N, C-alpha and C positions, 0 to 999 in steps of 0.2 A: 863158284859154280856159275856157269853161263845161265843168264836169266832170259826173259822173253826177247829183249832186243838183240842179244847175241845169237840166240837160236834162230830168230827171224832172219838175221843177216846171213847165217850159214845156209838156211833154207833157200833164200833168194840166190845165193851164189851157186849152190848145187843144182837148183832147178835150171839155171842157164846152161850148166855143163852137162847134165845127164838126162834131162827130159827127152823122151822118145828113143832112148837107147835101151838095149836089152842086156841082161846079165847072162854071160856065157858060162862063167865058172866062179866058184867061191872057195877061198882059202881062209881058214880060221886058225890063228896061232895062239888063241887063248879061249878055249871052249867054254869056260865059265861065264863069259860075257853073253852067250846065247841064253836068254832068259825065258824060262817057262816053255821052251821048245826042246825037243831032242835035237842034237846037233845034226845028225844025218837027215832028219825030217826037215829041219830048217834049210839045209842045203838043197834038198830035193824041191821044196816049194819055191825057193828063190830062183832056181835054175830056169833059164830061158824066159824069165819074166821081163816084160817091157815096162820101164819106168815111165808112167804117164806124167807125173809131176812130183815135186818135192815141196812140202809145206810144213808148217809147224802149228802146234796149239800149245800156248804157254811154253814150257821148257821141253816139250816133246817134239822131236823131229820125225816126220813121217814121209815114207816113200810109197807113193800110191801105185799099185798095179791094177790090172783089170778086175780081179776078184779078191785081191789080197791087200793088206796094208802092213808094211814093214815099219816098225816103230823103234826109234833110237832115243835113248836118254843119255846125254853126255856126262851127267853127274859132275864131278869136280874138274876133270882135265881132258875129257874126250874132244877129239878134233877130227874132222873129215877133210879130205882133199881129193883132187882128181889130177892124175899125172901118169906119164908112162911108167911101166913096171919098174924100170931101173932107176927112176928118180923119186926121192923121198922129200916131200915138202917139210916134214917134221922128222924128228929123231927116228931112224930106222929101227932102233932097239925097242921102240914103243909101238910098233905096228902090230895090231891085234887081229885085223880082219881086212880082206881085200876082195873086191869083185872085179873080174875081168869083164869089160864092156864091149859092146858090138862095134865100137869105133876104134878098138885097139888100146884104149886107155884103161886105167884102173881107178876105181872108186875105193879109197883107202880110209881106214879108221885107225887112229892112233890114240893111245891112252896110257900116260905114264903111271897112273895110280890104279888102273884096272878096275875102276868102279862103274864104268859105263855099261849099259846093257842094250841088247837088241832082240827083237822078237817079231814074229810074223803071225797074223791072224786073218781069217776070212773077214771081208768087209762087213758082212751081216752082223757079226758079234765082236768086232775088235774093241769097241768101246768098253763093253762089259769085261771081256777077258783080259784086257790090258789094264783095267782099273781107271781108264780115262773118263768113264761116265761119272765118276765122283768129282771131277774137276769143276770148279766154278767158271764163270765167264772171264774172258780176257778183258782187262780194263783199257780197251782201245776203241776208236771209232764211236765215241760217245756212249760206250757201254761200260758196265751194266747200267740199268736204270737206277734212278735215285731211290725208287720205292724198294727195289731189290736189296740195295745195300742198307737202307734204313731198317727194313725188316730183319735182316741178318744181325745188324748192330744192336738192335733193341733186345735181342735174346742173349747177347754175349757179355759175360762177366770177365772176359780175358782182357789183357792189356792191348791197346790199339796196335802196338808193334806186332804182337803175336797174331792179332786178327788179320791184318793185311798180308802177313806171311802165310796164312792158312790157304793152301792151294784149293781147298774145297769152297772157299769164299771168293777169292780172286786168283785167277790162274796166271802164273808167269812172273809175279813179283818176288824177288829175292832180297837179300839183306841190303845190297847197295841201293836199290831203288826204293825200298821201304824207308830207309833213312832220308833219302832225298825228297820223297813224297810228303813225309810228315813235316819236314822243314818247310817245304813250299806251302803246306796247308796250315802252318803255325800251330801244330798240335804236338804236345809233349808225348813222347813214346810210351810213358807209363800211365797215361789216362786210361780209365776203365771204358771199354768200348761203348757200353750202353749209356754212358754219360754224354755222348756227343750230341750236339744240337743238329737240327736240319741243315743249318748253314755250314757247319763243320763237315758233315757228310758230303755235302755238295763240293766243298773245297778239296776233299780227298779225291773225289771222282775227277774233278777238273785237273788237279795236280797229277794224278795217275796218267790220264790221257796225254797231257802235255809233255810230261817227262819221258814216258815210254816212247811216244812218237818222235821226240827230239833225239833220243838215244838210238832209235832205229835209223833215223836219217844220218846219224854220225857213225853207224855200223858198230854200235855197242860200246862197252867200257872195257878197256884193256888195262888191268892193274897188275895181275900176276902173270898169267900165261895165255889168256884168251887171244886167239887170232881167228880170223875167218878162214874159209876154205883155201884161199890162195896165200895164206900166211900174213895177210894184212891185219894190222892192229886197228882197233876202234879208236874213236876220238872223244867219246863222251866223258872220259876221265878228266878232260880239261875243263869241264863245266860243273864238276861236283861242288856243291855248296857246303856240305858238312862231312860227307863220308871221307874217312882217313885224314881229317883236318883237326885232330885233337890239339888243343892249346893254341890253335891259330885264331886270328880274329874273325868273328862273324862278319860276313859281307853286308849284313843289314844293320847291326847295332854296334859292332866293334868289340863285344864281349868275347871271351874265349869259348871255343867249341869244346864240349865235354864228351868224353867217351865213357860208356858204362855198359855193363852186361844187362841186357833187357831181353826177356824171353829166350835166354840162352845164346843170344847173338851180340856181337860187338856193335854197340849203338852209338851213333854220333848225333848230337843235337845242340841247340842253343837254349840255355835256361831262360833267357830273356824273351826271345822271339817265339818260343814254343811253350804253350800253356794248356 
C-alpha cells in the first residue's frame, strides 16, 4: 500500500499537471469505488470544478476545489496519471475512472485490485464526513511534538510496531517505514509502547522525520507495483536497512535480519541492534 512518501510524490506530480484546470466530464467504469456518495451526485458535484491544487495528508490524496474537497485513497494498487484519452500510462483494463480536463487531457485512475476509493465533500465538513478528523499528525517537519507522542505512548499497552502503524497516532506510516523507523531508533518491534523512555520516544520522532523526508526526496519506495503519476518508480527501496532483508546481514552488526509477524504485519528487525 502506498504510504505517506508515495502519496506525497503523486500529489506533487498531479499538482504540476492539473492545478488550475477544470473538470469537464467524468466517466466511471467501476461505480463501487465512489465511496459514501451517490454516483450521479458525485459526477454532478465534480462537473465544471476548477482544481485549485492537489495535496495529501498521510495516505489521503486530495483535490481541492473552491467549495469542495475530492478525496482519493489509493489502498493497495491505486494509481493516477495524466495523459491524452487514447494513451494509457498503465494497463487499460485497470482503468476505473477518468476526468476530461479543460486542456484536452485526461486525469485517469487505475486500480488492478479495485480497493481504492474516491469521495467528495463540502470543505466545511469534509474532515468529519471523510473520517480524516480522526487522523493523527504527519511525522514530518519536526512534528508531532515530543510531549504529544510521550502522552500517547504512556497510555498504550500495545506493541510499538502496532502503535506507530496506528493512523490515529501518527498519520502516513505503513509497514515499510515502520520497520525502517524502529531499526533506526534501535527499538525492538515487540516492545510495549508505554515502556519507552523519553530518549527512545525522541529517537522515534527523529527517525520518522528523517526517513520519511528522505523517502519523499527519492520519490518513494517501489517494491511491488508502486509508480508515480508518470510511471516513474521510486528509489528509496535501494536504501532499506531491514525491510525485505530476511536472513541478510545487518548493516550495523553483521547478524542476520529476522522476519516475524508482529501486530499482524510482516516485520523485519535485528535482534542485536533493536532492544
